TIKOL-31039 format. One line per field, with one value per residue (C-alpha): x, y, z; residue number from 1. Coordinates in steps of 0.25 Angstrom, whole numbers, plus 5000, padded with zeros to 4 digits. Layout:
BEGIN
X: [X	...]
Y: [Y	...]
Z: [Z	...]
k: [NUM	...]
END
This chain:
BEGIN
X: [4633	4637	4650	4650	4653	4665	4665	4661	4672	4660	4659	4675	4675	4664	4674	4687	4678	4674	4688	4693	4681	4681	4688	4696	4708	4698	4701	4695	4684	4693	4699	4687	4683	4694	4695	4693	4692	4693	4692	4686	4677	4685	4679	4667	4657	4644	4638	4623	4623	4621	4633	4629	4635	4627	4640	4652	4661	4672	4666	4669	4684	4686	4685	4699	4708	4702	4688	4686	4680	4667	4665	4664	4677	4667	4659	4671	4677	4664	4663	4678	4674	4661	4667	4677	4671	4674	4672	4677	4677	4669	4673	4676	4664	4657	4661	4655	4656	4655	4656	4648	4633	4628	4629	4637	4635	4639	4642	4643	4648	4643	4646	4642	4639	4636	4624	4623	4618	4614	4616	4618	4608	4609	4612	4623	4631	4628	4631	4646	4647	4643	4654	4665	4661	4662	4675	4682	4674	4669	4656	4648	4632	4624	4614	4607	4605	4602	4596	4599	4589	4580	4585	4590	4605	4604	4595	4595	4608	4602	4601	4614	4618	4606	4596	4580	4581	4591	4582	4570	4578	4580	4596	4597	4589	4586	4586	4580	4574	4560	4554	4563	4555	4545	4554	4564	4554	4546	4557	4561	4546	4538	4546	4557	4556	4558	4568	4577	4576	4582	4591	4598	4601	4606	4616	4620	4615	4617	4629	4643	4653	4665	4669	4659	4647	4643	4653	4645	4632	4639	4631	4638	4643	4630	4619	4622	4610	4609	4598	4590	4584	4578	4575	4565	4570	4567	4570	4566	4573	4563	4570	4584	4592	4587	4597	4601	4612	4613	4624	4631	4630	4624	4616	4610	4600	4596	4584	4585	4572	4569	4584	4592	4581	4566	4572	4584	4592	4608	4614	4625	4635	4639	4649	4656	4652	4649	4636	4629	4624	4615	4614	4611	4626	4635	4646	4638	4625	4613	4601	4589	4582	4589	4589	4583	4570	4566	4559	4565	4575	4574	4587	4582	4579	4593	4601	4593	4596	4609	4610	4604	4615	4626	4618	4616	4629	4639	4647	4651	4651	4665	4661	4648	4647	4634	4628	4634	4649	4660	4661	4666	4674	4678	4668	4671	4670	4658	4651	4655	4652	4637	4635	4639	4628	4618	4622	4622	4606	4603	4609	4602	4589	4589	4594	4586	4575	4579	4582	4568	4561	4568	4561	4571	4567	4574	4582	4586	4591	4597	4606	4609	4611	4625	4632	4640	4655	4656	4646	4651	4665	4661	4662	4651	4641	4643	4631	4636	4622	4613	4615	4613	4607	4596	4595	4590	4580	4576	4573	4566	4557	4555	4549	4543	4541	4543	4535	4545	4533	4535	4523	4529	4534	4520	4516	4527	4527	4532	4546	4543	4532	4541	4553	4544	4542	4556	4561	4552	4555	4569	4568	4568	4576	4588	4588	4589	4600	4608	4608	4609	4621	4628	4625	4631	4644	4644	4641	4627	4623	4612	4604	4608	4601	4589	4586	4590	4581	4570	4574	4577	4562	4556	4563	4570	4574	4581	4598	4604	4597	4600	4613	4616	4606	4615	4628	4622	4619	4633	4640	4631	4634	4649	4648	4639	4644	4633	4634	4619	4617	4630	4622	4609	4615	4623	4612	4604	4614	4614	4601	4601	4611	4607	4593	4585	4594	4582	4584	4595	4592	4579	4576	4563	4568	4560	4565	4559	4545	4544	4545	4534	4522	4508	4507	4518	4515	4501	4508	4518	4507	4498	4510	4510	4495	4495	4483	4478	4474	4470	4458	4447	4452	4446	4450	4452	4462	4464	4478	4477	4490	4487	4500	4499	4485	4484	4473	4475	4464	4469	4460	4463	4455	4458	4471	4475	4478	4475	4476	4471	4472	4460	4447	4440	4426	4421	4430	4441	4441	4454	4460	4475	4477	4493	4505	4515	4526	4517	4516	4529	4520	4509	4520	4525	4511	4508	4495	4497	4489	4500	4509	4502	4496	4511	4514	4503	4492	4478	4470	4454	4444	4446	4458	4460	4461	4477	4480	4472	4479	4493	4488	4487	4501	4513	4527	4537	4546	4562	4565	4557	4565	4573	4581	4571	4556	4547]
Y: [4836	4839	4845	4858	4857	4864	4878	4880	4886	4896	4900	4901	4909	4918	4920	4924	4934	4941	4941	4949	4958	4961	4971	4959	4968	4978	4974	4985	4977	4967	4978	4984	4970	4970	4984	4986	4971	4969	4955	4942	4932	4919	4911	4917	4907	4909	4898	4896	4892	4877	4878	4880	4889	4902	4908	4905	4915	4906	4896	4907	4906	4900	4913	4917	4919	4920	4916	4901	4898	4895	4908	4921	4930	4940	4934	4929	4941	4946	4934	4936	4950	4946	4935	4944	4945	4951	4964	4976	4991	4998	5012	5016	5012	5004	4989	4978	4963	4957	4942	4936	4936	4940	4954	4964	4968	4983	4987	5003	5007	5019	5026	5014	5002	4997	5000	4986	4985	4974	4962	4950	4939	4930	4933	4924	4930	4943	4940	4936	4948	4956	4947	4950	4965	4965	4957	4969	4979	4978	4975	4987	4986	4987	4999	4996	4988	4993	4984	4992	4983	4972	4959	4948	4950	4963	4961	4944	4945	4956	4946	4944	4957	4962	4957	4959	4961	4973	4979	4979	4983	4997	4994	4993	4998	4991	5000	4997	5003	5006	4993	4985	4974	4972	4969	4961	4952	4951	4948	4935	4931	4933	4926	4922	4907	4909	4920	4911	4899	4908	4914	4900	4901	4914	4913	4899	4893	4880	4881	4877	4888	4889	4891	4882	4886	4899	4910	4920	4929	4943	4950	4941	4927	4921	4922	4917	4906	4911	4916	4928	4938	4951	4963	4973	4987	4996	5007	5009	5021	5026	5038	5041	5051	5046	5047	5038	5038	5025	5025	5037	5032	5042	5034	5041	5030	5030	5023	5013	5005	4996	4995	4982	4980	4984	4992	4997	5008	5014	5020	5031	5033	5048	5047	5036	5041	5025	5022	5007	5006	4993	4984	4995	4996	4983	4977	4970	4972	4969	4962	4969	4956	4946	4931	4927	4934	4948	4960	4968	4979	4993	4995	5010	5014	5007	5016	5029	5025	5023	5037	5042	5037	5043	5057	5055	5049	5050	5063	5057	5043	5036	5021	5014	4998	4989	4977	4968	4969	4978	4994	5005	5016	5030	5039	5039	5023	5024	5034	5027	5013	5018	5025	5012	5004	5015	5015	4999	4998	5011	5003	4991	4997	5009	5000	4987	4998	5004	4990	4984	4997	4992	4978	4969	4961	4958	4946	4954	4965	4957	4951	4965	4975	4979	4987	5000	4997	5004	4995	4982	4985	4988	4976	4981	4982	4966	4957	4948	4948	4955	4956	4963	4952	4949	4962	4968	4958	4962	4976	4971	4963	4975	4983	4975	4961	4946	4947	4952	4955	4944	4937	4922	4927	4930	4916	4907	4892	4889	4883	4867	4869	4878	4869	4856	4863	4870	4855	4849	4859	4858	4844	4838	4837	4829	4837	4851	4845	4840	4855	4862	4854	4859	4874	4871	4868	4880	4888	4892	4890	4900	4893	4881	4885	4890	4876	4866	4873	4870	4855	4855	4862	4851	4839	4842	4827	4829	4827	4830	4844	4847	4844	4853	4864	4862	4864	4875	4883	4880	4886	4899	4900	4899	4910	4920	4933	4936	4926	4924	4920	4910	4905	4903	4894	4887	4884	4880	4869	4864	4863	4855	4845	4844	4849	4859	4866	4874	4887	4886	4900	4907	4921	4921	4920	4921	4936	4940	4932	4939	4952	4949	4959	4954	4959	4952	4940	4939	4941	4931	4920	4926	4922	4908	4905	4894	4901	4887	4880	4893	4896	4891	4895	4908	4913	4924	4927	4940	4942	4953	4957	4960	4968	4976	4980	4976	4964	4958	4950	4937	4933	4921	4919	4914	4910	4924	4928	4942	4951	4964	4973	4980	4979	4966	4961	4949	4939	4932	4917	4917	4928	4929	4938	4939	4948	4952	4944	4932	4933	4924	4913	4915	4915	4902	4897	4893	4887	4880	4887	4885	4892	4903	4906	4905	4917	4926	4921	4919	4914	4915	4910	4898	4892	4885	4897	4899	4885	4886	4898	4892	4878	4887	4892	4889	4890	4893	4882	4885	4873	4877	4873	4884	4876	4864	4863	4861]
Z: [5702	5687	5685	5679	5664	5658	5651	5637	5626	5625	5640	5640	5628	5634	5646	5637	5630	5643	5648	5637	5638	5653	5661	5668	5672	5681	5694	5703	5708	5714	5720	5725	5732	5739	5745	5757	5763	5778	5779	5773	5779	5779	5777	5769	5772	5781	5788	5795	5809	5804	5796	5781	5773	5768	5762	5756	5749	5750	5739	5730	5733	5717	5713	5709	5698	5683	5680	5675	5663	5669	5674	5667	5670	5674	5684	5689	5692	5698	5707	5711	5717	5722	5730	5739	5753	5766	5776	5766	5770	5760	5765	5780	5788	5777	5776	5768	5769	5755	5752	5762	5753	5741	5746	5755	5767	5772	5786	5787	5801	5808	5821	5830	5822	5808	5797	5789	5773	5767	5777	5764	5763	5775	5790	5791	5779	5786	5799	5794	5787	5800	5807	5797	5797	5815	5815	5807	5809	5825	5829	5826	5829	5817	5817	5804	5792	5779	5767	5754	5746	5748	5742	5753	5751	5757	5770	5770	5781	5791	5802	5801	5806	5814	5822	5822	5836	5834	5823	5832	5843	5834	5835	5820	5809	5795	5784	5770	5758	5756	5752	5756	5765	5754	5743	5753	5757	5744	5735	5744	5747	5734	5723	5732	5730	5715	5717	5728	5718	5706	5716	5717	5702	5704	5714	5710	5724	5721	5712	5717	5718	5709	5695	5689	5698	5705	5706	5711	5707	5703	5714	5726	5725	5731	5740	5756	5760	5774	5783	5777	5787	5785	5796	5791	5789	5800	5791	5776	5767	5756	5751	5743	5751	5765	5775	5786	5798	5805	5817	5809	5795	5786	5775	5761	5755	5741	5737	5725	5723	5713	5709	5712	5723	5725	5738	5737	5742	5741	5753	5753	5765	5764	5774	5767	5753	5751	5745	5747	5733	5738	5725	5715	5710	5712	5704	5694	5685	5696	5691	5685	5687	5696	5691	5703	5700	5706	5700	5688	5694	5688	5681	5678	5691	5697	5688	5691	5707	5703	5696	5709	5717	5710	5711	5726	5731	5719	5723	5735	5734	5736	5736	5733	5739	5737	5744	5733	5727	5732	5731	5722	5728	5723	5719	5703	5704	5713	5705	5692	5697	5699	5687	5680	5687	5685	5671	5670	5674	5665	5654	5655	5657	5648	5634	5638	5636	5624	5618	5622	5617	5603	5606	5611	5621	5634	5631	5617	5624	5635	5623	5617	5628	5631	5641	5638	5639	5653	5659	5653	5658	5671	5680	5689	5678	5673	5674	5686	5692	5683	5668	5657	5650	5661	5666	5653	5652	5666	5661	5649	5658	5667	5657	5647	5655	5650	5636	5625	5616	5607	5606	5606	5619	5625	5628	5628	5633	5648	5646	5647	5637	5628	5630	5626	5612	5611	5612	5601	5592	5593	5590	5605	5618	5612	5600	5607	5616	5605	5599	5612	5614	5601	5605	5620	5611	5605	5618	5614	5628	5629	5617	5624	5636	5629	5621	5631	5642	5633	5633	5647	5651	5640	5646	5659	5661	5648	5654	5641	5641	5656	5655	5642	5649	5663	5654	5646	5659	5663	5652	5652	5667	5666	5655	5663	5669	5677	5690	5691	5677	5679	5693	5685	5674	5683	5693	5682	5677	5691	5691	5679	5683	5698	5700	5705	5718	5723	5730	5739	5746	5750	5754	5760	5775	5786	5788	5775	5776	5790	5784	5773	5776	5777	5761	5757	5764	5759	5743	5747	5751	5737	5728	5733	5732	5721	5712	5706	5720	5726	5715	5722	5736	5743	5758	5766	5778	5786	5791	5802	5808	5822	5825	5812	5810	5797	5791	5778	5770	5762	5750	5743	5730	5715	5719	5725	5738	5739	5753	5757	5768	5767	5776	5771	5771	5779	5787	5781	5781	5792	5798	5803	5816	5817	5817	5806	5812	5809	5794	5792	5798	5786	5777	5782	5779	5793	5796	5809	5821	5831	5822	5818	5832	5837	5828	5832	5820	5824	5815	5815	5805	5796	5801	5787	5778	5780	5777	5764	5761	5763	5757	5743	5743	5733	5740	5730	5724	5728	5720	5706	5693	5684	5674	5672	5673	5685]
k: [1	2	3	4	5	6	7	8	9	10	11	12	13	14	15	16	17	18	19	20	21	22	23	24	25	26	27	28	29	30	31	32	33	34	35	36	37	38	39	40	41	42	43	44	45	46	47	48	49	50	51	52	53	54	55	56	57	58	59	60	61	62	63	64	65	66	67	68	69	70	71	72	73	74	75	76	77	78	79	80	81	82	83	84	85	86	87	88	89	90	91	92	93	94	95	96	97	98	99	100	101	102	103	104	105	106	107	108	109	110	111	112	113	114	115	116	117	118	119	120	121	122	123	124	125	126	127	128	129	130	131	132	133	134	135	136	137	138	139	140	141	142	143	144	145	146	147	148	149	150	151	152	153	154	155	156	157	158	159	160	161	162	163	164	165	166	167	168	169	170	171	172	173	174	175	176	177	178	179	180	181	182	183	184	185	186	187	188	189	190	191	192	193	194	195	196	197	198	199	200	201	202	203	204	205	206	207	208	209	210	211	212	213	214	215	216	217	218	219	220	221	222	223	224	225	226	227	228	229	230	231	232	233	234	235	236	237	238	239	240	241	242	243	244	245	246	247	248	249	250	251	252	253	254	255	256	257	258	259	260	261	262	263	264	265	266	267	268	269	270	271	272	273	274	275	276	277	278	279	280	281	282	283	284	285	286	287	288	289	290	291	292	293	294	295	296	297	298	299	300	301	302	303	304	305	306	307	308	309	310	311	312	313	314	315	316	317	318	319	320	321	322	323	324	325	326	327	328	329	330	331	332	333	334	335	336	337	338	339	340	341	342	343	344	345	346	347	348	349	350	351	352	353	354	355	356	357	358	359	360	361	362	363	364	365	366	367	368	369	370	371	372	373	374	375	376	377	378	379	380	381	382	383	384	385	386	387	388	389	390	391	392	393	394	395	396	397	398	399	400	401	402	403	404	405	406	407	408	409	410	411	412	413	414	415	416	417	418	419	420	421	422	423	424	425	426	427	428	429	430	431	432	433	434	435	436	437	438	439	440	441	442	443	444	445	446	447	448	449	450	451	452	453	454	455	456	457	458	459	460	461	462	463	464	465	466	467	468	469	470	471	472	473	474	475	476	477	478	479	480	481	482	483	484	485	486	487	488	489	490	491	492	493	494	495	496	497	498	499	500	501	502	503	504	505	506	507	508	509	510	511	512	513	514	515	516	517	518	519	520	521	522	523	524	525	526	527	528	529	530	531	532	533	534	535	536	537	538	539	540	541	542	543	544	545	546	547	548	549	550	551	552	553	554	555	556	557	558	559	560	561	562	563	564	565	566	567	568	569	570	571	572	573	574	575	576	577	578	579	580	581	582	583	584	585	586	587	588	589	590	591	592	593	594	595	596	597	598	599	600	601	602	603	604	605	606	607	608	609	610	611	612	613	614	615	616	617	618	619	620	621	622	623	624	625	626	627	628	629	630]
END
């Protein structure tokens, strides 16, 4: 393992300047993260049944004292805050466990039992959080679970707090926003392989934890690596103002689709004057396009929904809590917090549009746009997870797409071919590396990364180029205020030095696959078809669900797998008659007659058709290269 390099003079100077500019004497957040503490989990380590470590918050014990030179002082401060863990009282009757996963789990006490909000990523961490709550508040039964939105860190641990049997028997309700299931499943299946690989970079999954490695991700410290589960909702909320009462707990819902998630909602508890802001108002600038990849989010709609939040609940509101970070107490403080969060997303949106209409590209806007002082000096508006730089590029992409209008950008060479030409024009690999070392010594790391990346893509085995690029990424990581930028840079350095670390954790779990609808499964198969191999293949398969009274015709032609539920002329090459519950067997590409029969799948017609179809599928590669060419 290559030893981390020393921090450069340029990075140390950057950190000194940040300390001079930042309101480091404002310690209110440290008071807030301690308020209401009932008990900590000791040790804050969660293991699987076989003893594997799935979560280890104690590994962040180094986050004490002043920031070292290798960590941006603002990110160090944020990581110290986010790493605080335990069971906390938000207000009487509302409790959170923080520091047991990337997200928070919330327990709301009713007349006889509990309402649980957002049960973390893994069933093991959720179970540990529930045990901590019950140790100090009693063994109350759970009457309902609410998923505030469709990201895995807000539903994946559900089977750690309730069982499918409890839900099926009607003892527990699962409440979610309209569209939840479709978005929760599709995000983790359609582009799940690529997202999971990049998420390993984003959260620093392969990095050692410490001042020279992973210190946190801004929104939370990192992700747990346990069992991802999903229980389908029993109740969907579709309208703002909808009211529910669960075990005496009164709630009013506000819909906020296409904000931080495609399906999202906020919850107001009028009897406690408490607002659960889901993930639409947290103690950082959030992502409009997460670095792991996603659809670009709508900052204009996001800001409009926060205006509506203030209008609906601001008059009586006494506390805002969310599924990440710590609460904000007091009416003036809570409304002020929501107002600044609203203005943050609105300013980024409006100013990006103003500047792109003046002809600036996304990259140019990212360099020039500055936040107003009130936002720049608000700790909760700083870019620990999202950033001004990559968020304004996302807004540009949302409105204008990938093309910036310059014809030179219309038909660029792919990375390897471009790299070879750049390196040749610049005098060859050795000459480029020699010049880049001078720039490195001058602290021009962004430029070194750009030019030496060309060398590595032109000659992947050039040892001096790989070493210099790794050193450069390391310095860029040390200088990053954004936790996910730091993780990306340091992960890139790690792979250049030690090789591809693959995808440490995946979210396409069996429960998620089991919740695929027929059309979603067929889409998931279609995007795996190897088009060139399938150009000359033609086949048809009817899939009849005997418990749904639904029938689909799948057709393969010209390398495209299409499907229709309309009545079809003629017989298909093969027909599968099956219950809806057997869909995961198809997702697993089963062709063995015994396995199909055991799942209740009856095959008539040409029994080879299913194997021919599955033989044309290309599974995603969880080990694809990022910082070197494939």
